[in-house]
C-alpha atoms as one frame of an Amber mdcrd trajectory, in Angstrom:
protein
  -0.262   0.018  -0.135   1.366   3.383  -1.180   1.069   6.744   1.137  -1.472
   7.913  -1.606  -4.091   5.145   0.038  -6.204   3.980   2.887  -6.356   0.809
   4.244 -10.322   0.513   5.284 -12.158  -1.899   7.807 -15.840  -1.640   7.895
 -16.384  -3.748  11.400 -19.841  -4.635  12.838 -20.073  -6.281  16.040 -21.012
  -9.706  14.435 -18.994  -9.470  11.246 -16.500  -7.609   8.833 -18.638  -5.594
   6.858 -16.032  -4.223   4.189 -11.938  -4.194   3.831 -10.170  -2.985   1.093
  -7.973  -0.140  -0.227  -9.406   3.245  -0.882  -8.673   6.864  -1.699 -11.350
   8.471   0.464 -13.796   8.262   3.141 -16.618   9.873   4.660 -18.428   9.358
   7.526 -20.974  11.324  10.002 -19.751  11.940  13.417 -21.069  13.912  16.238
 -19.298  16.657  14.937 -20.632  16.316  11.565 -19.238  14.937   8.450 -15.559
  14.168   7.877 -13.360  13.155   4.890 -10.551  11.253   5.456  -7.799  11.128
   2.575  -4.192   9.489   2.697  -2.046  11.041   5.023  -4.726  12.471   7.270
  -3.604  13.216  10.925  -4.795  10.747  13.308  -7.934  10.810  14.969 -11.035
   9.212  16.976 -14.303  10.283  16.441 -17.346   8.787  17.628 -20.191   8.147
  14.557 -23.290   8.492  14.612 -26.489   6.695  12.474 -25.727   7.644   9.181
 -24.099   6.682   5.819 -20.212   5.602   5.097 -18.960   6.423   1.768 -16.008
   4.616   0.911 -14.067   5.633  -2.799 -11.903   2.903  -3.550  -8.603   3.270
  -4.975  -9.960   1.438  -8.227 -12.685   4.392  -8.631 -15.593   2.277  -6.938
 -17.700   3.592  -4.291 -19.054   1.422  -1.288 -21.812   2.975   0.676 -23.163
   1.353   3.892 -25.489   2.163   6.823 -24.163   2.255  10.262 -25.111   2.651
  13.487 -23.349   4.728  16.099 -19.987   3.563  16.854 -16.034   4.547  16.498
 -14.042   5.939  13.395 -10.281   5.796  13.906  -7.628   7.151  11.576  -3.706
   6.466  12.029  -0.918   5.993   9.553  -3.269   5.914   6.478  -5.584   2.980
   8.118  -9.087   3.602   8.743 -10.978   1.374  11.294 -15.010   1.907  11.956
 -16.984  -0.144  14.334 -20.198   0.113  14.434 -22.791  -2.240  16.494 -24.365
  -2.780  13.327 -23.556  -2.053   9.613 -24.844  -2.922   6.276 -23.683  -2.434
   2.840 -26.123  -0.664   0.274 -26.620  -3.614  -1.901 -27.631  -6.116   1.368
 -30.576  -3.547   2.224 -33.722  -4.427   1.473 -35.372  -0.685   0.358 -38.910
  -1.380   0.844 -38.433  -3.152   4.257 -36.438   0.192   5.358 -39.188   2.457
   4.402 -41.680   0.105   6.245 -39.298   0.211   9.390 -39.357   3.853   8.946
 -42.748   4.656   9.007 -43.416   2.221  12.093 -40.604   4.027  13.971 -42.589
   7.408  13.215 -45.432   5.903  14.236 -44.236   4.862  17.925 -43.869   8.890
  18.497 -41.344  11.871  18.782 -40.824  11.717  22.609 -39.406   8.137  22.644
 -35.643   7.944  22.461 -35.774   4.329  21.151 -38.442   5.377  18.110 -36.091
   8.336  17.460 -33.078   5.983  16.908 -34.759   3.740  15.017 -35.994   6.651
  12.612 -32.459   7.794  12.250 -31.459   4.145  11.631 -34.128   3.781   8.773
 -33.194   6.788   7.108 -29.397   6.273   7.408 -30.445   2.592   5.601 -32.794
   4.222   3.134 -30.137   7.119   2.014 -27.200   4.138   1.696 -29.640   2.600
  -1.004 -30.253   5.640  -2.592 -26.602   6.954  -2.714 -25.380   3.624  -4.384
 -27.777   3.827  -6.805
């Protein structure tokens, strides 16, 4: 691996979701979206429900929906650790839309319902971004 590439691992609690070489990674943190390029300064951030966008060294784009977790960057290695993560091609769009409607029906004052809304929105956004 050259200094012009990143080694990326997207890991869920139960599996390795994606691993490979990339030229850029974009993820949503508690401080906002962050873009990681080769030779980025070391950092540790908390990620929130959202989408991770990986631009590979081969020019491909991989998109994943993730739950809250952590992002670590050091020495051109990016590790994204999330309780749940799924690649856009693994997501059933209609089921994600149904999950969103169910979560919205649970109410705005319920923290678990709001988390379910954010998770469903991230899954839908991941599929739409990859299309």
